[in-house]
PyMOL Python script that loads the backbone (N, CA, C, O; Angstrom):
from pymol import cmd

cmd.read_pdbstr("""\
ATOM      1  N   MET A   1      -7.898  -2.487   9.836  1.00  0.00           N
ATOM      2  CA  MET A   1      -6.607  -3.140   9.920  1.00  0.00           C
ATOM      3  C   MET A   1      -5.525  -2.070   9.833  1.00  0.00           C
ATOM      4  O   MET A   1      -5.631  -1.138   9.036  1.00  0.00           O
ATOM      5  N   LYS A   2      -4.498  -2.203  10.642  1.00  0.00           N
ATOM      6  CA  LYS A   2      -3.387  -1.260  10.612  1.00  0.00           C
ATOM      7  C   LYS A   2      -2.617  -1.393   9.301  1.00  0.00           C
ATOM      8  O   LYS A   2      -2.512  -2.484   8.740  1.00  0.00           O
ATOM      9  N   VAL A   3      -2.089  -0.293   8.826  1.00  0.00           N
ATOM     10  CA  VAL A   3      -1.327  -0.287   7.580  1.00  0.00           C
ATOM     11  C   VAL A   3      -0.144  -1.245   7.673  1.00  0.00           C
ATOM     12  O   VAL A   3       0.177  -1.914   6.691  1.00  0.00           O
ATOM     13  N   GLU A   4       0.514  -1.327   8.837  1.00  0.00           N
ATOM     14  CA  GLU A   4       1.666  -2.222   8.971  1.00  0.00           C
ATOM     15  C   GLU A   4       1.264  -3.689   8.796  1.00  0.00           C
ATOM     16  O   GLU A   4       2.044  -4.477   8.260  1.00  0.00           O
ATOM     17  N   VAL A   5       0.078  -4.061   9.234  1.00  0.00           N
ATOM     18  CA  VAL A   5      -0.404  -5.437   9.060  1.00  0.00           C
ATOM     19  C   VAL A   5      -0.744  -5.670   7.595  1.00  0.00           C
ATOM     20  O   VAL A   5      -0.423  -6.710   7.021  1.00  0.00           O
ATOM     21  N   TRP A   6      -1.401  -4.676   7.004  1.00  0.00           N
ATOM     22  CA  TRP A   6      -1.761  -4.789   5.589  1.00  0.00           C
ATOM     23  C   TRP A   6      -0.501  -4.906   4.733  1.00  0.00           C
ATOM     24  O   TRP A   6      -0.488  -5.657   3.758  1.00  0.00           O
ATOM     25  N   ALA A   7       0.552  -4.177   5.084  1.00  0.00           N
ATOM     26  CA  ALA A   7       1.810  -4.244   4.340  1.00  0.00           C
ATOM     27  C   ALA A   7       2.391  -5.653   4.391  1.00  0.00           C
ATOM     28  O   ALA A   7       2.900  -6.158   3.390  1.00  0.00           O
ATOM     29  N   LYS A   8       2.313  -6.281   5.555  1.00  0.00           N
ATOM     30  CA  LYS A   8       2.795  -7.667   5.690  1.00  0.00           C
ATOM     31  C   LYS A   8       1.994  -8.587   4.772  1.00  0.00           C
ATOM     32  O   LYS A   8       2.561  -9.423   4.069  1.00  0.00           O
ATOM     33  N   ASP A   9       0.687  -8.425   4.786  1.00  0.00           N
ATOM     34  CA  ASP A   9      -0.168  -9.251   3.935  1.00  0.00           C
ATOM     35  C   ASP A   9       0.101  -8.995   2.459  1.00  0.00           C
ATOM     36  O   ASP A   9       0.093  -9.924   1.652  1.00  0.00           O
ATOM     37  N   MET A  10       0.340  -7.730   2.106  1.00  0.00           N
ATOM     38  CA  MET A  10       0.632  -7.403   0.711  1.00  0.00           C
ATOM     39  C   MET A  10       1.937  -8.044   0.254  1.00  0.00           C
ATOM     40  O   MET A  10       2.055  -8.455  -0.901  1.00  0.00           O
ATOM     41  N   ALA A  11       2.912  -8.132   1.144  1.00  0.00           N
ATOM     42  CA  ALA A  11       4.171  -8.789   0.804  1.00  0.00           C
ATOM     43  C   ALA A  11       3.928 -10.269   0.506  1.00  0.00           C
ATOM     44  O   ALA A  11       4.488 -10.814  -0.446  1.00  0.00           O
ATOM     45  N   ILE A  12       3.112 -10.902   1.304  1.00  0.00           N
ATOM     46  CA  ILE A  12       2.796 -12.323   1.104  1.00  0.00           C
ATOM     47  C   ILE A  12       2.056 -12.508  -0.220  1.00  0.00           C
ATOM     48  O   ILE A  12       2.370 -13.413  -0.992  1.00  0.00           O
ATOM     49  N   ILE A  13       1.084 -11.655  -0.472  1.00  0.00           N
ATOM     50  CA  ILE A  13       0.325 -11.728  -1.732  1.00  0.00           C
ATOM     51  C   ILE A  13       1.251 -11.487  -2.918  1.00  0.00           C
ATOM     52  O   ILE A  13       1.176 -12.202  -3.917  1.00  0.00           O
ATOM     53  N   GLY A  14       2.121 -10.488  -2.815  1.00  0.00           N
ATOM     54  CA  GLY A  14       3.056 -10.191  -3.899  1.00  0.00           C
ATOM     55  C   GLY A  14       3.970 -11.356  -4.211  1.00  0.00           C
ATOM     56  O   GLY A  14       4.240 -11.649  -5.375  1.00  0.00           O
ATOM     57  N   GLU A  15       4.449 -12.025  -3.164  1.00  0.00           N
ATOM     58  CA  GLU A  15       5.301 -13.207  -3.361  1.00  0.00           C
ATOM     59  C   GLU A  15       4.536 -14.323  -4.055  1.00  0.00           C
ATOM     60  O   GLU A  15       5.070 -14.977  -4.950  1.00  0.00           O
ATOM     61  N   ALA A  16       3.301 -14.546  -3.654  1.00  0.00           N
ATOM     62  CA  ALA A  16       2.485 -15.603  -4.273  1.00  0.00           C
ATOM     63  C   ALA A  16       2.229 -15.290  -5.742  1.00  0.00           C
ATOM     64  O   ALA A  16       2.323 -16.175  -6.593  1.00  0.00           O
ATOM     65  N   LEU A  17       1.911 -14.048  -6.039  1.00  0.00           N
ATOM     66  CA  LEU A  17       1.680 -13.657  -7.430  1.00  0.00           C
ATOM     67  C   LEU A  17       2.936 -13.850  -8.264  1.00  0.00           C
ATOM     68  O   LEU A  17       2.865 -14.330  -9.395  1.00  0.00           O
ATOM     69  N   ALA A  18       4.092 -13.478  -7.709  1.00  0.00           N
ATOM     70  CA  ALA A  18       5.351 -13.634  -8.435  1.00  0.00           C
ATOM     71  C   ALA A  18       5.664 -15.102  -8.689  1.00  0.00           C
ATOM     72  O   ALA A  18       6.079 -15.475  -9.786  1.00  0.00           O
ATOM     73  N   GLU A  19       5.461 -15.937  -7.664  1.00  0.00           N
ATOM     74  CA  GLU A  19       5.712 -17.378  -7.819  1.00  0.00           C
ATOM     75  C   GLU A  19       4.857 -17.981  -8.922  1.00  0.00           C
ATOM     76  O   GLU A  19       5.318 -18.826  -9.690  1.00  0.00           O
ATOM     77  N   LEU A  20       3.607 -17.539  -8.992  1.00  0.00           N
ATOM     78  CA  LEU A  20       2.676 -18.088  -9.977  1.00  0.00           C
ATOM     79  C   LEU A  20       2.710 -17.334 -11.301  1.00  0.00           C
ATOM     80  O   LEU A  20       2.013 -17.696 -12.249  1.00  0.00           O
ATOM     81  N   ALA A  21       3.518 -16.295 -11.360  1.00  0.00           N
ATOM     82  CA  ALA A  21       3.631 -15.456 -12.561  1.00  0.00           C
ATOM     83  C   ALA A  21       2.261 -14.947 -13.012  1.00  0.00           C
ATOM     84  O   ALA A  21       1.936 -14.953 -14.200  1.00  0.00           O
ATOM     85  N   LEU A  22       1.469 -14.509 -12.032  1.00  0.00           N
ATOM     86  CA  LEU A  22       0.138 -13.987 -12.323  1.00  0.00           C
ATOM     87  C   LEU A  22       0.163 -12.463 -12.329  1.00  0.00           C
ATOM     88  O   LEU A  22       0.679 -11.840 -11.402  1.00  0.00           O
ATOM     89  N   PRO A  23      -0.391 -11.872 -13.367  1.00  0.00           N
ATOM     90  CA  PRO A  23      -0.488 -10.417 -13.365  1.00  0.00           C
ATOM     91  C   PRO A  23      -1.618  -9.969 -12.436  1.00  0.00           C
ATOM     92  O   PRO A  23      -2.664 -10.613 -12.356  1.00  0.00           O
ATOM     93  N   ALA A  24      -1.394  -8.887 -11.756  1.00  0.00           N
ATOM     94  CA  ALA A  24      -2.415  -8.329 -10.871  1.00  0.00           C
ATOM     95  C   ALA A  24      -2.262  -6.802 -10.903  1.00  0.00           C
ATOM     96  O   ALA A  24      -1.752  -6.203  -9.956  1.00  0.00           O
ATOM     97  N   PRO A  25      -2.704  -6.187 -11.993  1.00  0.00           N
ATOM     98  CA  PRO A  25      -2.447  -4.753 -12.169  1.00  0.00           C
ATOM     99  C   PRO A  25      -3.060  -3.864 -11.093  1.00  0.00           C
ATOM    100  O   PRO A  25      -2.455  -2.852 -10.739  1.00  0.00           O
ATOM    101  N   LEU A  26      -4.207  -4.189 -10.571  1.00  0.00           N
ATOM    102  CA  LEU A  26      -4.789  -3.363  -9.526  1.00  0.00           C
ATOM    103  C   LEU A  26      -4.012  -3.502  -8.223  1.00  0.00           C
ATOM    104  O   LEU A  26      -3.830  -2.527  -7.495  1.00  0.00           O
ATOM    105  N   PHE A  27      -3.561  -4.698  -7.936  1.00  0.00           N
ATOM    106  CA  PHE A  27      -2.713  -4.915  -6.768  1.00  0.00           C
ATOM    107  C   PHE A  27      -1.428  -4.108  -6.924  1.00  0.00           C
ATOM    108  O   PHE A  27      -1.018  -3.403  -6.002  1.00  0.00           O
ATOM    109  N   ALA A  28      -0.796  -4.211  -8.088  1.00  0.00           N
ATOM    110  CA  ALA A  28       0.453  -3.495  -8.347  1.00  0.00           C
ATOM    111  C   ALA A  28       0.261  -1.978  -8.236  1.00  0.00           C
ATOM    112  O   ALA A  28       1.166  -1.266  -7.802  1.00  0.00           O
ATOM    113  N   ALA A  29      -0.895  -1.500  -8.620  1.00  0.00           N
ATOM    114  CA  ALA A  29      -1.158  -0.061  -8.563  1.00  0.00           C
ATOM    115  C   ALA A  29      -1.300   0.443  -7.131  1.00  0.00           C
ATOM    116  O   ALA A  29      -0.973   1.596  -6.848  1.00  0.00           O
ATOM    117  N   CYS A  30      -1.781  -0.398  -6.230  1.00  0.00           N
ATOM    118  CA  CYS A  30      -1.995   0.067  -4.856  1.00  0.00           C
ATOM    119  C   CYS A  30      -0.764  -0.103  -3.964  1.00  0.00           C
ATOM    120  O   CYS A  30      -0.693   0.527  -2.909  1.00  0.00           O
ATOM    121  N   VAL A  31       0.188  -0.916  -4.345  1.00  0.00           N
ATOM    122  CA  VAL A  31       1.377  -1.137  -3.519  1.00  0.00           C
ATOM    123  C   VAL A  31       2.107   0.172  -3.201  1.00  0.00           C
ATOM    124  O   VAL A  31       2.420   0.406  -2.033  1.00  0.00           O
ATOM    125  N   PRO A  32       2.392   1.036  -4.182  1.00  0.00           N
ATOM    126  CA  PRO A  32       3.102   2.279  -3.850  1.00  0.00           C
ATOM    127  C   PRO A  32       2.319   3.190  -2.904  1.00  0.00           C
ATOM    128  O   PRO A  32       2.919   3.947  -2.140  1.00  0.00           O
ATOM    129  N   ILE A  33       1.019   3.127  -2.945  1.00  0.00           N
ATOM    130  CA  ILE A  33       0.203   3.956  -2.055  1.00  0.00           C
ATOM    131  C   ILE A  33       0.365   3.490  -0.612  1.00  0.00           C
ATOM    132  O   ILE A  33       0.506   4.311   0.295  1.00  0.00           O
ATOM    133  N   TYR A  34       0.345   2.189  -0.400  1.00  0.00           N
ATOM    134  CA  TYR A  34       0.537   1.662   0.954  1.00  0.00           C
ATOM    135  C   TYR A  34       1.978   1.869   1.425  1.00  0.00           C
ATOM    136  O   TYR A  34       2.211   2.121   2.607  1.00  0.00           O
ATOM    137  N   GLN A  35       2.943   1.766   0.512  1.00  0.00           N
ATOM    138  CA  GLN A  35       4.332   2.040   0.888  1.00  0.00           C
ATOM    139  C   GLN A  35       4.480   3.504   1.296  1.00  0.00           C
ATOM    140  O   GLN A  35       5.195   3.813   2.250  1.00  0.00           O
ATOM    141  N   ALA A  36       3.812   4.401   0.585  1.00  0.00           N
ATOM    142  CA  ALA A  36       3.848   5.823   0.943  1.00  0.00           C
ATOM    143  C   ALA A  36       3.190   6.051   2.297  1.00  0.00           C
ATOM    144  O   ALA A  36       3.667   6.863   3.090  1.00  0.00           O
ATOM    145  N   ALA A  37       2.105   5.344   2.565  1.00  0.00           N
ATOM    146  CA  ALA A  37       1.440   5.475   3.867  1.00  0.00           C
ATOM    147  C   ALA A  37       2.399   5.098   4.995  1.00  0.00           C
ATOM    148  O   ALA A  37       2.452   5.775   6.022  1.00  0.00           O
ATOM    149  N   LEU A  38       3.148   4.028   4.804  1.00  0.00           N
ATOM    150  CA  LEU A  38       4.147   3.635   5.803  1.00  0.00           C
ATOM    151  C   LEU A  38       5.216   4.712   5.946  1.00  0.00           C
ATOM    152  O   LEU A  38       5.583   5.086   7.061  1.00  0.00           O
ATOM    153  N   ALA A  39       5.713   5.207   4.820  1.00  0.00           N
ATOM    154  CA  ALA A  39       6.775   6.209   4.832  1.00  0.00           C
ATOM    155  C   ALA A  39       6.319   7.518   5.471  1.00  0.00           C
ATOM    156  O   ALA A  39       7.131   8.255   6.031  1.00  0.00           O
ATOM    157  N   GLN A  40       5.030   7.804   5.387  1.00  0.00           N
ATOM    158  CA  GLN A  40       4.490   9.043   5.937  1.00  0.00           C
ATOM    159  C   GLN A  40       4.063   8.885   7.401  1.00  0.00           C
ATOM    160  O   GLN A  40       3.461   9.791   7.977  1.00  0.00           O
ATOM    161  N   GLY A  41       4.375   7.739   7.992  1.00  0.00           N
ATOM    162  CA  GLY A  41       4.116   7.565   9.415  1.00  0.00           C
ATOM    163  C   GLY A  41       2.748   7.012   9.773  1.00  0.00           C
ATOM    164  O   GLY A  41       2.286   7.192  10.899  1.00  0.00           O
ATOM    165  N   HIS A  42       2.097   6.347   8.837  1.00  0.00           N
ATOM    166  CA  HIS A  42       0.754   5.818   9.080  1.00  0.00           C
ATOM    167  C   HIS A  42       0.730   4.334   9.445  1.00  0.00           C
ATOM    168  O   HIS A  42      -0.330   3.712   9.385  1.00  0.00           O
ATOM    169  N   ALA A  43       1.857   3.759   9.818  1.00  0.00           N
ATOM    170  CA  ALA A  43       1.928   2.322  10.092  1.00  0.00           C
ATOM    171  C   ALA A  43       0.891   1.857  11.111  1.00  0.00           C
ATOM    172  O   ALA A  43       0.326   0.772  10.967  1.00  0.00           O
ATOM    173  N   LEU A  44       0.642   2.653  12.120  1.00  0.00           N
ATOM    174  CA  LEU A  44      -0.279   2.239  13.179  1.00  0.00           C
ATOM    175  C   LEU A  44      -1.713   2.724  12.956  1.00  0.00           C
ATOM    176  O   LEU A  44      -2.596   2.466  13.774  1.00  0.00           O
ATOM    177  N   HIS A  45      -1.933   3.425  11.847  1.00  0.00           N
ATOM    178  CA  HIS A  45      -3.290   3.883  11.514  1.00  0.00           C
ATOM    179  C   HIS A  45      -4.001   2.813  10.699  1.00  0.00           C
ATOM    180  O   HIS A  45      -3.363   1.919  10.143  1.00  0.00           O
ATOM    181  N   ASP A  46      -5.325   2.909  10.630  1.00  0.00           N
ATOM    182  CA  ASP A  46      -6.035   1.924   9.826  1.00  0.00           C
ATOM    183  C   ASP A  46      -5.850   2.238   8.345  1.00  0.00           C
ATOM    184  O   ASP A  46      -5.294   3.276   7.987  1.00  0.00           O
ATOM    185  N   THR A  47      -6.317   1.341   7.495  1.00  0.00           N
ATOM    186  CA  THR A  47      -6.055   1.458   6.063  1.00  0.00           C
ATOM    187  C   THR A  47      -6.722   2.674   5.431  1.00  0.00           C
ATOM    188  O   THR A  47      -6.429   3.000   4.281  1.00  0.00           O
ATOM    189  N   ALA A  48      -7.602   3.345   6.146  1.00  0.00           N
ATOM    190  CA  ALA A  48      -8.165   4.591   5.633  1.00  0.00           C
ATOM    191  C   ALA A  48      -7.091   5.660   5.509  1.00  0.00           C
ATOM    192  O   ALA A  48      -7.325   6.695   4.887  1.00  0.00           O
ATOM    193  N   ALA A  49      -5.919   5.431   6.087  1.00  0.00           N
ATOM    194  CA  ALA A  49      -4.816   6.374   5.984  1.00  0.00           C
ATOM    195  C   ALA A  49      -4.357   6.555   4.538  1.00  0.00           C
ATOM    196  O   ALA A  49      -3.693   7.541   4.218  1.00  0.00           O
ATOM    197  N   VAL A  50      -4.702   5.622   3.676  1.00  0.00           N
ATOM    198  CA  VAL A  50      -4.323   5.799   2.272  1.00  0.00           C
ATOM    199  C   VAL A  50      -4.991   7.049   1.690  1.00  0.00           C
ATOM    200  O   VAL A  50      -4.491   7.629   0.727  1.00  0.00           O
ATOM    201  N   TYR A  51      -6.099   7.456   2.265  1.00  0.00           N
ATOM    202  CA  TYR A  51      -6.744   8.687   1.822  1.00  0.00           C
ATOM    203  C   TYR A  51      -5.806   9.877   2.017  1.00  0.00           C
ATOM    204  O   TYR A  51      -5.729  10.760   1.163  1.00  0.00           O
ATOM    205  N   ALA A  52      -5.097   9.896   3.140  1.00  0.00           N
ATOM    206  CA  ALA A  52      -4.143  10.975   3.402  1.00  0.00           C
ATOM    207  C   ALA A  52      -3.040  10.984   2.350  1.00  0.00           C
ATOM    208  O   ALA A  52      -2.591  12.049   1.927  1.00  0.00           O
ATOM    209  N   VAL A  53      -2.606   9.810   1.931  1.00  0.00           N
ATOM    210  CA  VAL A  53      -1.584   9.704   0.885  1.00  0.00           C
ATOM    211  C   VAL A  53      -2.128  10.263  -0.423  1.00  0.00           C
ATOM    212  O   VAL A  53      -1.467  11.061  -1.087  1.00  0.00           O
ATOM    213  N   LEU A  54      -3.324   9.844  -0.786  1.00  0.00           N
ATOM    214  CA  LEU A  54      -3.923  10.319  -2.041  1.00  0.00           C
ATOM    215  C   LEU A  54      -4.185  11.808  -2.009  1.00  0.00           C
ATOM    216  O   LEU A  54      -4.050  12.495  -3.021  1.00  0.00           O
ATOM    217  N   GLU A  55      -4.559  12.304  -0.844  1.00  0.00           N
ATOM    218  CA  GLU A  55      -4.791  13.740  -0.677  1.00  0.00           C
ATOM    219  C   GLU A  55      -3.498  14.521  -0.927  1.00  0.00           C
ATOM    220  O   GLU A  55      -3.504  15.552  -1.599  1.00  0.00           O
ATOM    221  N   ARG A  56      -2.393  14.015  -0.376  1.00  0.00           N
ATOM    222  CA  ARG A  56      -1.088  14.673  -0.583  1.00  0.00           C
ATOM    223  C   ARG A  56      -0.673  14.597  -2.045  1.00  0.00           C
ATOM    224  O   ARG A  56      -0.131  15.562  -2.584  1.00  0.00           O
ATOM    225  N   LEU A  57      -0.921  13.464  -2.692  1.00  0.00           N
ATOM    226  CA  LEU A  57      -0.588  13.328  -4.120  1.00  0.00           C
ATOM    227  C   LEU A  57      -1.388  14.330  -4.952  1.00  0.00           C
ATOM    228  O   LEU A  57      -0.850  14.961  -5.862  1.00  0.00           O
ATOM    229  N   ALA A  58      -2.655  14.468  -4.640  1.00  0.00           N
ATOM    230  CA  ALA A  58      -3.520  15.397  -5.373  1.00  0.00           C
ATOM    231  C   ALA A  58      -3.061  16.846  -5.177  1.00  0.00           C
ATOM    232  O   ALA A  58      -3.202  17.676  -6.075  1.00  0.00           O
ATOM    233  N   ALA A  59      -2.514  17.137  -4.003  1.00  0.00           N
ATOM    234  CA  ALA A  59      -2.034  18.485  -3.712  1.00  0.00           C
ATOM    235  C   ALA A  59      -0.638  18.738  -4.274  1.00  0.00           C
ATOM    236  O   ALA A  59      -0.140  19.863  -4.255  1.00  0.00           O
ATOM    237  N   GLY A  60      -0.017  17.672  -4.774  1.00  0.00           N
ATOM    238  CA  GLY A  60       1.319  17.818  -5.346  1.00  0.00           C
ATOM    239  C   GLY A  60       2.439  17.756  -4.334  1.00  0.00           C
ATOM    240  O   GLY A  60       3.566  18.148  -4.635  1.00  0.00           O
ATOM    241  N   THR A  61       2.145  17.260  -3.116  1.00  0.00           N
ATOM    242  CA  THR A  61       3.183  17.095  -2.105  1.00  0.00           C
ATOM    243  C   THR A  61       3.382  15.614  -1.844  1.00  0.00           C
ATOM    244  O   THR A  61       2.478  14.815  -2.087  1.00  0.00           O
ATOM    245  N   THR A  62       4.556  15.238  -1.351  1.00  0.00           N
ATOM    246  CA  THR A  62       4.810  13.829  -1.051  1.00  0.00           C
ATOM    247  C   THR A  62       5.300  13.651   0.354  1.00  0.00           C
ATOM    248  O   THR A  62       5.564  12.525   0.777  1.00  0.00           O
TER     249      THR A  62
END
""", "prot")
cmd.dss("prot")
cmd.show_as("cartoon", "prot")
cmd.util.cbc("prot")
cmd.orient("prot")
């Protein structure tokens, strides 16, 4: 799935969680990674692009 599609789905999930006041710590932890993937130009890449984000974080670059 493309990161841009996953981002849309994450927005829907986030709204549902907020409406129901349900905590979802693992979901919350992955949101910034997918947002970074979008910001780094991975919108049209598949969700494996998050590896590139994590790789940059590990190297100390953003």
